[in-house]
A tleap script that builds the chain and sets N, CA, C and O, in Angstrom:
source leaprc.protein.ff14SB
mol = sequence {
  NMET THR LEU ALA PRO GLY CYS ALA VAL ARG
  VAL ARG ASP ASP TRP PRO GLU ARG ARG GLY
  PRO CYS HIE ILE ARG THR PRO HIE TYR LEU
  ARG GLY HIE VAL GLY GLU VAL VAL ARG HIE
  LEU GLY ASP PHE ALA ASN PRO GLU ASP LEU
  ALA PHE GLY ARG PRO ALA PRO PRO ARG PRO
  LEU TYR HIE VAL ARG PHE GLN GLN THR ALA
  LEU TRP PRO ASP GLY ARG ALA GLY ASP GLU
  LEU LEU VAL GLU ILE PHE ALA HIE TRP LEU
  GLU PRO THR CGLN
}
set mol.1.N position { 0.842 -1.171 0.000 }
set mol.1.CA position { 0.000 0.000 0.000 }
set mol.1.C position { 0.891 1.238 0.000 }
set mol.1.O position { 1.772 1.372 0.849 }
set mol.2.N position { 0.667 2.128 -0.934 }
set mol.2.CA position { 1.391 3.392 -0.988 }
set mol.2.C position { 0.425 4.512 -0.674 }
set mol.2.O position { -0.648 4.600 -1.272 }
set mol.3.N position { 0.794 5.358 0.250 }
set mol.3.CA position { -0.053 6.477 0.661 }
set mol.3.C position { 0.606 7.783 0.240 }
set mol.3.O position { 1.785 8.007 0.511 }
set mol.4.N position { -0.151 8.631 -0.415 }
set mol.4.CA position { 0.371 9.907 -0.899 }
set mol.4.C position { 0.208 10.983 0.173 }
set mol.4.O position { -0.709 10.910 0.991 }
set mol.5.N position { 1.088 11.975 0.172 }
set mol.5.CA position { 0.904 13.108 1.082 }
set mol.5.C position { -0.491 13.718 0.888 }
set mol.5.O position { -0.969 13.869 -0.236 }
set mol.6.N position { -1.121 14.058 2.000 }
set mol.6.CA position { -2.466 14.621 1.966 }
set mol.6.C position { -3.570 13.589 2.113 }
set mol.6.O position { -4.729 13.945 2.325 }
set mol.7.N position { -3.220 12.308 2.001 }
set mol.7.CA position { -4.205 11.227 2.112 }
set mol.7.C position { -4.710 11.133 3.560 }
set mol.7.O position { -3.916 11.097 4.500 }
set mol.8.N position { -6.038 11.095 3.725 }
set mol.8.CA position { -6.618 10.893 5.054 }
set mol.8.C position { -6.551 9.412 5.401 }
set mol.8.O position { -6.909 8.558 4.590 }
set mol.9.N position { -6.093 9.118 6.603 }
set mol.9.CA position { -5.955 7.732 7.057 }
set mol.9.C position { -6.503 7.598 8.476 }
set mol.9.O position { -6.485 8.541 9.267 }
set mol.10.N position { -6.987 6.401 8.766 }
set mol.10.CA position { -7.421 6.069 10.122 }
set mol.10.C position { -6.417 5.063 10.680 }
set mol.10.O position { -6.018 4.116 10.003 }
set mol.11.N position { -6.021 5.292 11.925 }
set mol.11.CA position { -5.153 4.328 12.599 }
set mol.11.C position { -6.022 3.148 13.011 }
set mol.11.O position { -7.071 3.330 13.630 }
set mol.12.N position { -5.591 1.946 12.670 }
set mol.12.CA position { -6.367 0.743 13.006 }
set mol.12.C position { -6.704 0.720 14.490 }
set mol.12.O position { -5.850 0.978 15.338 }
set mol.13.N position { -7.943 0.413 14.788 }
set mol.13.CA position { -8.386 0.302 16.178 }
set mol.13.C position { -8.208 -1.151 16.601 }
set mol.13.O position { -9.177 -1.891 16.768 }
set mol.14.N position { -6.950 -1.539 16.768 }
set mol.14.CA position { -6.591 -2.918 17.087 }
set mol.14.C position { -5.787 -2.904 18.384 }
set mol.14.O position { -5.046 -1.959 18.654 }
set mol.15.N position { -5.938 -3.949 19.174 }
set mol.15.CA position { -5.261 -4.029 20.466 }
set mol.15.C position { -4.568 -5.392 20.601 }
set mol.15.O position { -4.998 -6.222 21.402 }
set mol.16.N position { -3.507 -5.629 19.831 }
set mol.16.CA position { -2.823 -6.923 19.880 }
set mol.16.C position { -2.270 -7.244 21.265 }
set mol.16.O position { -2.095 -8.417 21.596 }
set mol.17.N position { -1.995 -6.246 22.068 }
set mol.17.CA position { -1.467 -6.504 23.406 }
set mol.17.C position { -2.473 -7.244 24.291 }
set mol.17.O position { -2.097 -7.812 25.317 }
set mol.18.N position { -3.730 -7.240 23.903 }
set mol.18.CA position { -4.757 -7.991 24.640 }
set mol.18.C position { -4.750 -9.476 24.267 }
set mol.18.O position { -5.366 -10.298 24.946 }
set mol.19.N position { -4.049 -9.808 23.185 }
set mol.19.CA position { -4.018 -11.196 22.712 }
set mol.19.C position { -2.761 -11.938 23.159 }
set mol.19.O position { -2.639 -13.141 22.926 }
set mol.20.N position { -1.849 -11.251 23.782 }
set mol.20.CA position { -0.628 -11.906 24.233 }
set mol.20.C position { 0.570 -10.988 24.129 }
set mol.20.O position { 0.423 -9.814 23.788 }
set mol.21.N position { 1.743 -11.499 24.416 }
set mol.21.CA position { 2.950 -10.666 24.383 }
set mol.21.C position { 3.163 -10.043 23.007 }
set mol.21.O position { 3.034 -10.707 21.978 }
set mol.22.N position { 3.485 -8.778 23.013 }
set mol.22.CA position { 3.755 -8.076 21.745 }
set mol.22.C position { 4.567 -6.821 22.039 }
set mol.22.O position { 4.761 -6.435 23.192 }
set mol.23.N position { 5.022 -6.214 20.992 }
set mol.23.CA position { 5.808 -4.977 21.069 }
set mol.23.C position { 5.176 -4.010 20.069 }
set mol.23.O position { 5.462 -4.089 18.874 }
set mol.24.N position { 4.337 -3.112 20.530 }
set mol.24.CA position { 3.587 -2.211 19.651 }
set mol.24.C position { 4.258 -0.844 19.624 }
set mol.24.O position { 4.591 -0.285 20.668 }
set mol.25.N position { 4.450 -0.316 18.431 }
set mol.25.CA position { 5.101 0.983 18.245 }
set mol.25.C position { 4.101 2.092 17.915 }
set mol.25.O position { 4.503 3.232 17.684 }
set mol.26.N position { 2.816 1.776 17.890 }
set mol.26.CA position { 1.785 2.763 17.571 }
set mol.26.C position { 1.111 3.193 18.872 }
set mol.26.O position { 0.561 2.350 19.580 }
set mol.27.N position { 1.140 4.493 19.205 }
set mol.27.CA position { 0.545 4.944 20.462 }
set mol.27.C position { -0.928 4.562 20.574 }
set mol.27.O position { -1.695 4.718 19.623 }
set mol.28.N position { -1.310 4.065 21.735 }
set mol.28.CA position { -2.698 3.622 21.932 }
set mol.28.C position { -3.692 4.760 21.755 }
set mol.28.O position { -4.805 4.523 21.288 }
set mol.29.N position { -3.324 5.995 22.116 }
set mol.29.CA position { -4.254 7.116 22.040 }
set mol.29.C position { -4.564 7.544 20.603 }
set mol.29.O position { -5.446 8.375 20.387 }
set mol.30.N position { -3.848 6.987 19.619 }
set mol.30.CA position { -4.127 7.305 18.214 }
set mol.30.C position { -5.038 6.278 17.547 }
set mol.30.O position { -5.593 6.548 16.482 }
set mol.31.N position { -5.199 5.119 18.150 }
set mol.31.CA position { -5.962 4.054 17.515 }
set mol.31.C position { -7.415 4.464 17.317 }
set mol.31.O position { -8.091 4.900 18.250 }
set mol.32.N position { -7.882 4.313 16.069 }
set mol.32.CA position { -9.241 4.696 15.702 }
set mol.32.C position { -9.371 6.134 15.245 }
set mol.32.O position { -10.442 6.529 14.784 }
set mol.33.N position { -8.314 6.935 15.357 }
set mol.33.CA position { -8.378 8.347 14.978 }
set mol.33.C position { -7.909 8.558 13.538 }
set mol.33.O position { -7.137 7.774 12.986 }
set mol.34.N position { -8.404 9.641 12.960 }
set mol.34.CA position { -8.068 10.004 11.578 }
set mol.34.C position { -6.987 11.074 11.579 }
set mol.34.O position { -7.037 12.036 12.346 }
set mol.35.N position { -6.010 10.880 10.700 }
set mol.35.CA position { -4.945 11.856 10.502 }
set mol.35.C position { -4.687 12.026 9.016 }
set mol.35.O position { -5.430 11.517 8.177 }
set mol.36.N position { -3.631 12.744 8.709 }
set mol.36.CA position { -3.278 13.037 7.318 }
set mol.36.C position { -1.817 12.678 7.077 }
set mol.36.O position { -0.939 13.078 7.842 }
set mol.37.N position { -1.560 11.925 6.015 }
set mol.37.CA position { -0.182 11.566 5.653 }
set mol.37.C position { 0.556 12.836 5.254 }
set mol.37.O position { 0.074 13.627 4.444 }
set mol.38.N position { 1.734 13.013 5.839 }
set mol.38.CA position { 2.581 14.156 5.503 }
set mol.38.C position { 3.655 13.737 4.505 }
set mol.38.O position { 3.889 14.414 3.504 }
set mol.39.N position { 4.316 12.589 4.801 }
set mol.39.CA position { 5.375 12.120 3.901 }
set mol.39.C position { 5.708 10.658 4.177 }
set mol.39.O position { 5.501 10.146 5.277 }
set mol.40.N position { 6.226 10.010 3.152 }
set mol.40.CA position { 6.765 8.654 3.278 }
set mol.40.C position { 8.205 8.818 3.725 }
set mol.40.O position { 8.967 9.556 3.101 }
set mol.41.N position { 8.586 8.144 4.790 }
set mol.41.CA position { 9.928 8.279 5.350 }
set mol.41.C position { 10.894 7.232 4.833 }
set mol.41.O position { 12.101 7.351 5.043 }
set mol.42.N position { 10.389 6.210 4.162 }
set mol.42.CA position { 11.207 5.109 3.680 }
set mol.42.C position { 10.602 3.792 4.123 }
set mol.42.O position { 9.552 3.766 4.764 }
set mol.43.N position { 11.261 2.712 3.783 }
set mol.43.CA position { 10.805 1.381 4.172 }
set mol.43.C position { 11.816 0.806 5.152 }
set mol.43.O position { 13.023 0.844 4.913 }
set mol.44.N position { 11.301 0.266 6.271 }
set mol.44.CA position { 12.162 -0.209 7.341 }
set mol.44.C position { 11.628 -1.528 7.888 }
set mol.44.O position { 10.441 -1.833 7.766 }
set mol.45.N position { 12.526 -2.303 8.493 }
set mol.45.CA position { 12.117 -3.549 9.136 }
set mol.45.C position { 11.126 -3.222 10.259 }
set mol.45.O position { 11.300 -2.251 10.995 }
set mol.46.N position { 10.100 -4.042 10.372 }
set mol.46.CA position { 9.054 -3.826 11.359 }
set mol.46.C position { 9.579 -4.119 12.769 }
set mol.46.O position { 9.898 -5.270 13.067 }
set mol.47.N position { 9.676 -3.106 13.647 }
set mol.47.CA position { 10.201 -3.341 14.990 }
set mol.47.C position { 9.301 -4.246 15.827 }
set mol.47.O position { 9.763 -4.826 16.809 }
set mol.48.N position { 8.032 -4.379 15.462 }
set mol.48.CA position { 7.135 -5.273 16.188 }
set mol.48.C position { 7.551 -6.731 16.005 }
set mol.48.O position { 7.329 -7.559 16.889 }
set mol.49.N position { 8.153 -7.042 14.862 }
set mol.49.CA position { 8.690 -8.384 14.627 }
set mol.49.C position { 10.116 -8.507 15.158 }
set mol.49.O position { 10.470 -9.515 15.770 }
set mol.50.N position { 10.925 -7.489 14.925 }
set mol.50.CA position { 12.327 -7.530 15.368 }
set mol.50.C position { 12.446 -7.758 16.873 }
set mol.50.O position { 13.381 -8.419 17.326 }
set mol.51.N position { 11.509 -7.219 17.650 }
set mol.51.CA position { 11.554 -7.347 19.103 }
set mol.51.C position { 11.500 -8.808 19.553 }
set mol.51.O position { 11.971 -9.143 20.640 }
set mol.52.N position { 10.928 -9.671 18.721 }
set mol.52.CA position { 10.808 -11.083 19.067 }
set mol.52.C position { 11.698 -11.974 18.208 }
set mol.52.O position { 11.562 -13.197 18.235 }
set mol.53.N position { 12.609 -11.367 17.445 }
set mol.53.CA position { 13.531 -12.134 16.628 }
set mol.53.C position { 12.878 -12.804 15.433 }
set mol.53.O position { 13.421 -13.760 14.878 }
set mol.54.N position { 11.707 -12.302 15.032 }
set mol.54.CA position { 11.013 -12.865 13.864 }
set mol.54.C position { 11.512 -12.170 12.596 }
set mol.54.O position { 12.032 -11.056 12.662 }
set mol.55.N position { 11.357 -12.824 11.446 }
set mol.55.CA position { 11.684 -12.143 10.183 }
set mol.55.C position { 10.875 -10.850 10.081 }
set mol.55.O position { 9.691 -10.820 10.417 }
set mol.56.N position { 11.521 -9.792 9.620 }
set mol.56.CA position { 10.881 -8.483 9.579 }
set mol.56.C position { 11.086 -7.842 8.213 }
set mol.56.O position { 12.004 -7.041 8.034 }
set mol.57.N position { 10.236 -8.190 7.248 }
set mol.57.CA position { 10.382 -7.564 5.928 }
set mol.57.C position { 10.152 -6.057 6.028 }
set mol.57.O position { 9.428 -5.593 6.909 }
set mol.58.N position { 10.769 -5.297 5.126 }
set mol.58.CA position { 10.592 -3.843 5.146 }
set mol.58.C position { 9.128 -3.454 4.948 }
set mol.58.O position { 8.409 -4.049 4.146 }
set mol.59.N position { 8.710 -2.438 5.704 }
set mol.59.CA position { 7.356 -1.889 5.589 }
set mol.59.C position { 7.473 -0.371 5.477 }
set mol.59.O position { 8.378 0.225 6.060 }
set mol.60.N position { 6.561 0.258 4.730 }
set mol.60.CA position { 6.598 1.714 4.616 }
set mol.60.C position { 6.311 2.378 5.967 }
set mol.60.O position { 5.456 1.933 6.731 }
set mol.61.N position { 7.048 3.447 6.232 }
set mol.61.CA position { 6.874 4.246 7.432 }
set mol.61.C position { 6.490 5.659 7.009 }
set mol.61.O position { 7.093 6.228 6.099 }
set mol.62.N position { 5.491 6.217 7.669 }
set mol.62.CA position { 4.967 7.528 7.295 }
set mol.62.C position { 4.959 8.491 8.474 }
set mol.62.O position { 4.826 8.085 9.628 }
set mol.63.N position { 5.106 9.780 8.159 }
set mol.63.CA position { 4.765 10.828 9.108 }
set mol.63.C position { 3.277 11.087 8.911 }
set mol.63.O position { 2.830 11.337 7.792 }
set mol.64.N position { 2.511 11.029 9.997 }
set mol.64.CA position { 1.074 11.288 9.950 }
set mol.64.C position { 0.773 12.413 10.937 }
set mol.64.O position { 1.226 12.399 12.081 }
set mol.65.N position { -0.008 13.393 10.460 }
set mol.65.CA position { -0.351 14.577 11.255 }
set mol.65.C position { -1.765 14.426 11.814 }
set mol.65.O position { -2.685 14.024 11.102 }
set mol.66.N position { -1.924 14.752 13.095 }
set mol.66.CA position { -3.222 14.723 13.759 }
set mol.66.C position { -3.485 16.090 14.377 }
set mol.66.O position { -2.576 16.719 14.918 }
set mol.67.N position { -4.725 16.544 14.297 }
set mol.67.CA position { -5.127 17.756 14.991 }
set mol.67.C position { -5.295 17.417 16.472 }
set mol.67.O position { -5.954 16.433 16.808 }
set mol.68.N position { -4.711 18.216 17.354 }
set mol.68.CA position { -4.789 17.907 18.784 }
set mol.68.C position { -6.224 17.910 19.299 }
set mol.68.O position { -6.561 17.123 20.183 }
set mol.69.N position { -7.067 18.774 18.766 }
set mol.69.CA position { -8.454 18.832 19.247 }
set mol.69.C position { -9.214 17.546 18.919 }
set mol.69.O position { -10.212 17.244 19.573 }
set mol.70.N position { -8.767 16.790 17.927 }
set mol.70.CA position { -9.412 15.516 17.598 }
set mol.70.C position { -8.972 14.412 18.558 }
set mol.70.O position { -9.646 13.390 18.680 }
set mol.71.N position { -7.847 14.615 19.235 }
set mol.71.CA position { -7.309 13.602 20.139 }
set mol.71.C position { -7.655 13.857 21.603 }
set mol.71.O position { -7.940 12.927 22.358 }
set mol.72.N position { -7.625 15.122 21.989 }
set mol.72.CA position { -7.821 15.482 23.398 }
set mol.72.C position { -8.808 16.641 23.519 }
set mol.72.O position { -8.697 17.621 22.782 }
set mol.73.N position { -9.748 16.547 24.415 }
set mol.73.CA position { -10.746 17.614 24.575 }
set mol.73.C position { -10.126 18.970 24.908 }
set mol.73.O position { -10.668 20.006 24.526 }
set mol.74.N position { -9.000 18.972 25.612 }
set mol.74.CA position { -8.375 20.239 25.973 }
set mol.74.C position { -7.248 20.633 25.012 }
set mol.74.O position { -6.444 21.513 25.319 }
set mol.75.N position { -7.195 19.970 23.841 }
set mol.75.CA position { -6.199 20.335 22.832 }
set mol.75.C position { -6.444 21.740 22.328 }
set mol.75.O position { -7.581 22.212 22.326 }
set mol.76.N position { -5.408 22.400 21.910 }
set mol.76.CA position { -5.507 23.779 21.418 }
set mol.76.C position { -5.757 23.768 19.921 }
set mol.76.O position { -5.038 23.105 19.173 }
set mol.77.N position { -6.770 24.495 19.482 }
set mol.77.CA position { -7.094 24.604 18.052 }
set mol.77.C position { -5.865 25.083 17.290 }
set mol.77.O position { -5.214 26.049 17.689 }
set mol.78.N position { -5.557 24.408 16.202 }
set mol.78.CA position { -4.412 24.768 15.370 }
set mol.78.C position { -3.139 24.010 15.729 }
set mol.78.O position { -2.202 23.968 14.932 }
set mol.79.N position { -3.094 23.410 16.920 }
set mol.79.CA position { -1.917 22.628 17.302 }
set mol.79.C position { -2.029 21.219 16.706 }
set mol.79.O position { -3.117 20.649 16.613 }
set mol.80.N position { -0.895 20.686 16.315 }
set mol.80.CA position { -0.863 19.383 15.649 }
set mol.80.C position { 0.130 18.456 16.335 }
set mol.80.O position { 1.028 18.889 17.056 }
set mol.81.N position { -0.063 17.179 16.086 }
set mol.81.CA position { 0.855 16.145 16.553 }
set mol.81.C position { 1.340 15.392 15.326 }
set mol.81.O position { 0.527 14.948 14.516 }
set mol.82.N position { 2.653 15.240 15.173 }
set mol.82.CA position { 3.246 14.528 14.049 }
set mol.82.C position { 3.859 13.239 14.581 }
set mol.82.O position { 4.709 13.269 15.471 }
set mol.83.N position { 3.418 12.091 14.025 }
set mol.83.CA position { 3.822 10.794 14.546 }
set mol.83.C position { 4.311 9.910 13.396 }
set mol.83.O position { 3.787 9.985 12.284 }
set mol.84.N position { 5.311 9.076 13.666 }
set mol.84.CA position { 5.775 8.078 12.700 }
set mol.84.C position { 4.959 6.807 12.904 }
set mol.84.O position { 4.926 6.253 14.003 }
set mol.85.N position { 4.295 6.343 11.829 }
set mol.85.CA position { 3.453 5.151 11.919 }
set mol.85.C position { 3.697 4.271 10.700 }
set mol.85.O position { 3.736 4.750 9.567 }
set mol.86.N position { 3.861 2.973 10.954 }
set mol.86.CA position { 4.040 2.017 9.859 }
set mol.86.C position { 2.722 1.793 9.115 }
set mol.86.O position { 1.645 1.876 9.704 }
set mol.87.N position { 2.821 1.511 7.825 }
set mol.87.CA position { 1.664 1.384 6.936 }
set mol.87.C position { 0.664 0.327 7.393 }
set mol.87.O position { -0.537 0.491 7.178 }
set mol.88.N position { 1.130 -0.758 8.020 }
set mol.88.CA position { 0.189 -1.815 8.399 }
set mol.88.C position { -0.767 -1.372 9.511 }
set mol.88.O position { -1.718 -2.088 9.825 }
set mol.89.N position { -0.529 -0.216 10.101 }
set mol.89.CA position { -1.445 0.339 11.096 }
set mol.89.C position { -2.390 1.370 10.491 }
set mol.89.O position { -3.243 1.900 11.203 }
set mol.90.N position { -2.266 1.669 9.208 }
set mol.90.CA position { -3.047 2.745 8.586 }
set mol.90.C position { -4.057 2.199 7.581 }
set mol.90.O position { -3.768 1.271 6.826 }
set mol.91.N position { -5.248 2.797 7.588 }
set mol.91.CA position { -6.298 2.453 6.619 }
set mol.91.C position { -6.769 3.749 5.955 }
set mol.91.O position { -7.152 4.693 6.646 }
set mol.92.N position { -6.743 3.801 4.618 }
set mol.92.CA position { -7.279 4.992 3.943 }
set mol.92.C position { -8.764 5.179 4.304 }
set mol.92.O position { -9.510 4.205 4.403 }
set mol.93.N position { -9.178 6.418 4.494 }
set mol.93.CA position { -10.567 6.685 4.866 }
set mol.93.C position { -11.453 6.888 3.665 }
set mol.93.O position { -12.674 6.942 3.805 }
set mol.94.N position { -10.874 7.002 2.489 }
set mol.94.CA position { -11.678 7.277 1.282 }
set mol.94.C position { -11.748 6.066 0.390 }
set mol.94.O position { -12.380 6.113 -0.665 }
savepdb mol mol.pdb
quit
């Protein structure tokens, strides 16, 4: 999956840590929220697999921008949060 800058994406609302030991690199407070792809950062080995010594094929990593008011009720309008998220956690909203 290739995501272009400006693409609206939703962070998967998945909780693998409830199914057993895991190493998740996606902040829990972003799951289920919509953000906007800013840029593709490159393809890197998935740290969720590397943490357990499993094969880790390269996956696309993106900068995704979120409006703070969409994440927190006391967020300041106009303030943003920029997060690095691997593609397997992102779903296009369109």
